[in-house]
N, C-alpha and C positions, 0 to 999 in steps of 0.2 A: 378680261384677258385670262388666259389660262396660266397655271404655274408651269415654270420651266425647270429642267434639270441641269445642274451645272456639271463641270467636268469630274466632280467627285462623287456624283451620284445623288447629291442633295437636292431637295426641292427648294425652288426659289420663287417667292411671290413676284411675278412680272411687273405688276403695278408699282409696288415699291421699288424695284430695281429702276423702272423708268423715271420715277420722281427723283430718285437719287442721281441719276444721269443727268437730269436737267439742272442740278445744282453744281455741276463740276466747275463751271466758269462763274465764278462770283466775284464781285468787285470788292475793293478795299473797304469801301463804304458799307457794303453789306456784311463784311467780316468783322471790322473793328468799329463800326458806328461812324457818326458824322461829327464834324467840328464846325458848328454854324459860324458864319461870317468870314470863312476862309475859303479859298479856291485851291485846287490842284496845282494851278500854273504858279503859285507863289511859295510852293514847297520845295525844299532843297532836294527831294528825292524825285522830283519830276525831271525825267531825261529827255532831251530831243535826240532822235536818230533819224538821219537822213539816208534814204535809200531810193535809187533810181529817181532822182529829183524830186521826191515827196518827203515831207516831215511826218514823223510818227513820234507820239509821245509815250514814254513808258514810265512806270514806277520802278525806281530801283529797289524797292522793298517786296516787289511782286515777282511772279514768274516772268521770266524773259524768253522771248521766241520772236520769230518773224511772222507770227499770226496776228490778224486783227483782234483775235479774242484777248491779247495782253495789251492792246492799245488802251489809253486812258483818255477821258475828255478833260482837257485843261480847264474848262469852266465849270466843272462839276463841283458840288460842295466837298471840301476835303474830308478825309477821313481823320480818325483821332490821332493817327501816327504822323499828322502834318507837322513839319518843323519850318520855320520861316527860312526862305532862302537868302543868302547874303546880298545877292543883286538880282535883277530881273533879266540879265542876259543869259541865254541858254546857248552853250556851245554844244555842237553835235558830237555824239560819241561814235 
């Protein structure tokens, strides 16, 4: 790849920029590490959102949007921010 020039006239390494762009959507597990033996579905920060008759799970500690990029997998190994939920029932937000 060739170098690019940004709007300030500075040279930018295109390969480095592309690698950084791939890191934008990280998971909680990649950011904070994992907590073995726990799942996201048992965490008090796991929220159920219903939209057009479908269920979407989001982490209250993470970015919120209507995009699939912010959905979480409830059976994934929990991150180190995991806190046990009071009950297993999830009320939609």
